[in-house]
N, C-alpha and C positions, 0 to 999 in steps of 0.2 A: 903834298896836295896836288891833285891832277889839274893841269892847266886847262882852262876852258877852250873848247874848240872854236875855230873861226866861224863867223857867220855863214850859214848855209850848210855847214858840215853836220852830219849825224854821227859819223865815226871816222877815226883815223887810226889804222891798224897796220901791223907788219904783214898781214895776209892780204892777198888780192881778192877783190869781190867779183863774183860770177853771176849773182842774182840780186836784183832789187825789185821792189814792187810796192804797190799801195793796196790796202784792203778797199774794196769798192764803196764802202761807206765813207772813205776818206779819213777815217780816224787814225789809222796806223800806217807806218812804213815798215817793211821788212827787208832784210838783206841776208845773204849767205856768202860763204867764202871758200877759198881753196883748202882750208883746213877742215871742212865739213861742219862748220859752225853756223848756227842760225841765231838772229837777234831781231827784235822789233821795238819800235819807238812810238810814242804818242806824237802824231804829226803836228798838232797845234803847238806843243811846248818843246818838242825834241827830247823829252824825258825818256830814257830807256825803260821798257816794260819787261825786260829780261836781261840776265847776264848773257854772255856768249854761251849758247847751248851746243854741246858737242853731239849733234844729232847723227852725223854720218862719220865713217872712218876716214873718208877722203873727200875730195871736192864735191860740193853740191852743185849740180848743173841746172836744176829747175825747181820751182816751187809754185804752189797754188793754194788758195784758200777755199775751204769747203763752202757750199752755198749758204749753210746756216751760220757761217762766220765763226764756228767753234774751233776749227782745226787748221793748222798749216800742214800741207802735204809736200814732201820733198823727195828728191831722188838724185842719184849721183854716181860717182865712180866706184862705189862699193857694190853696185848692182842691185840695190834694194830701194823700195818705196817705204817711207816712214811717215807716221802721223804724229803731230805734236799738238797738245791742247793749247789754244790761244790764251785761255784765262789763267792757267797756272804753270804753263811751260813744261808739262810732264808728258811722257809718251801716252798716246791715246790707244795704241794697239801694238801688237807685235809687228815688227817689220816683215815684209814679204819680198821674196826674191823675184826679180824680173829676168835676170840672166843667170845661166848656169855657172859661168866662170867669170867673176868680176875682174880677174887679172887680164882676161882676153876681150872683155866686152863691158862697156859702160852704158848707163842710161843717160841719154843726152837731152831729152825733152819730155815734157809732161803737160797734160791738160785734163781737166775734170769736166764731166757732163754737168749741165745746169741743174739736174736733180741730185747731183752728188753721188750717184750710184756707181759710176764707172770712172776709172782713171785710164787714160790713154798714154802710152809711153813709147819712146823711140830710142834705139840703141846705136852704139858705135858701129855695129855690124849691119845696120840698115833694117832691122826688124821693128815693125810697129805692132804693139800689142794692146789688147783691151783687158781690163781687170775689174772684177768686182771689188770695190774699195773696202767694203765692210769685211768681207771674207778673205781678201787677198788671193783670190783664185781667178783663173782665166775666165773671161767673159765671151770668148769667141776665138776663131782661128786667127793666127798672126797675119799681118799684111806684109807681103814681101814683094820686092821689085826694085827698090833702090840698090845701087851699087856703092857701097861705102856708107859712112855714118849719115844718119838723119839728124840734122842739126836743129830743126824747128818744126813745130806742128801747131795747128789751130783746129778748132771745131766750128763748123758753120751750119747754116740751114737747119736751125733747131736741133743741132747736134746729130743730124742724120748724115753729115759728111765730114770726113777727116781730110785736111789738107796738110801735106808734108813737103819738106824740102831738105836738101842735103848736099853732100860732097860730090855727088855725081852731076851737080849742076841742074837738076830737074826739080820741078814742082809737080806733085802728083795728088790726085783726088781719089778718095775711096768712099764707097758706101759703108757706113759704120756697121750696119746690121749684118751684111753679107760678107764684108771684107773684100768685095769685088772692086777692081779699079773702075773709075768713072772717066771715060775719055782717054786720050793719049797723054803721055807725060809732056809737060811743058818745059821747053828748053829755056832756062832763065837767061842765057847769054852772058853770064858773068863768072863762069867757073863755079866754085863752091858757093852755095847759098847758105849764108850764116844766120839770117834773120828773116822773119815772115810775119805778115799781118794781112788781114782781110778788111775791106772797107765795111762800115756799119750796115750798108745796104746789101752786102754780099756780092756786089757786082765786080769788084776788082781785087786782085792779089797784089800786094806790095812786097818786094824782096830787097834784102840787103846782101850785097855780094862781096866775094873775096877781092874782086877787081876794083872795089871802092865805089861801086855804083848803087843807086837806089832806082828800082824799076817798077813799072806798073804793067799789069796784064789783065785782060778780061778773064774772069774766073772760069766761065763756062766754055769758052773757045780757046783760051790760051794766047789770044792775039795780043801783041804788045800795044800799049796805050801811051802815046807821047814819047818823048825822048828820055833817055836815061839821065838821072840827076847825078852828077859826077864830081861834086865839090870836095868830097873827102880825100880822094886820091889814094887811100889805103883801105884795107878791109872794113866793111860796115858790119858791126856786131849787133846792132839793135835798131829796129824800126817800130814806130807806134803811130797811131792815127788819133786825131781829136774825135770827139763824139759825133760831130757833124760830118766827119770825113773830109773836111776842107783842107786840112793841114797834115803833113807828114813830119814827124820828128825822127831824126836819125843820130846815131853815135858810132864812132869808129876808132881805128888804130891811130888816126892822126891826132887823137886827144881832144877832139871837138864834139860839140852837140850842135846840130843844124836843124833849121826849120825850113820847110818847103811848101809852097802853094801846090796842092796836089794836081790841080787841073793844068796849070801852066808849067809846072816844074821849076819855077823861079824860086830862088832863095828869098826868105821873108825878113832876114835880119843878118847881121854879121854873126859868124860862128861864135858859140859860147866856149870860152877858153878858161881852163882852170885845172883840169886833171893833168898830171904828169905821166905821159904815156897813154896807152890804149884805154878807151872807155869800153868796158866789156858788157855792161848791163844798163838797161834803160827802161823807164816806165813813166807813164803820165798819171797824175792824180785824177780821180774820177771826175772832178769838175773842170779839168783841163787847164787849171791855172798854174800848176807846178810840174816840173820835170824832175825826176829822181834818177841819179846815175851812180854807178859803182865802177871802180877801175883798178887797173894794174897797180896804181900808186897806193892802194889800201885805203882809199877814202870813199865814203858815201856822201853825196852832196844833193842839196835841193836848189833848184833854180826857178825863179819867176819866169814863166814861159814867154811872156811878152818882152821882158827887159833883159833876161839872162843874168840878173843880179840875184843874190840870196833873198829869199822871200822875207817880207816884213814879218815880225812876230805875230803869229796868228792868235786870235781870241779863241779861247777854249769854249766850245759850244756844247750843246747837248749831243752826247754820243749815242748813235743808233747801231743796231745790229740788223743784219739782213744782207750778208755778203754773198755775191755771186762769184763766178769764176774769175781768177786773175791769171793771165798767161804771160810768162816771162821767157825771153830768149836771149841768149848770149853765147860767147865763145871764149874759151881760154885754151892755152897750150897744155894744160895739165890733164 
């Protein structure tokens, strides 16, 4: 008989986790790992809703949920984008290739437009592409300018703008329709940018850097806002914002999860400690009450955002469908 998992754990595996997320209705948690497997759970009960699904041949780097809530979209080191039905865990379509040679180029980041029509991807060689998700065909010219891997991307301004960041230490803005750059590249001042988020009002970009810092910038001008938040001391692999934009949550190679007051840059609590080694993936529940993390140690964990403790058993409520985009960012050495 399999021993029960400790409180707060959703999984404890031999593989390391690169992606975690919550469906925006809050009903489910999903995770993916370095073996190319995907799994999802009922968030209220922690009950698995799938076995480990061997979706990709190698590491899954990013995942999203289609706006209608019916599919998980994933991408990774095999250079493909794949769609999996959420209801029955079967392939929803044939995979399509984003890179010509997956041995030389990986897909590192992914986002979906709010209407679900397009997927935006970014690769190890720094190319950002737009794709018709239903057909698996190109939706426009590639966006080129980064030197080295693009590690994170988000869509803002009603999906008219793509924001990217990567190993060249820059954050760049692009007009989605024309693929033209918007303004000059922003020097993030932290070396490689591993994680990226935009405030709910679109005013600021928040980055997580290889130097262990969390930083804020004006999105339109690129001007730094406030002092860097430097508590991690090691690379920051994930950043997320609460729905009101007042709080930043970060996770990194020091094995901790940290909360920051966005305006003052002050820490809001003692670091959350539990993972052994790097925390590679981070997400917030839609209601902001829980943090979900995945790490090098092969565990997926849930934390009460206020206390840092495993969440109390949730009451199973009425489950709704109507999921919008979920964007997940992280870093692994694979």
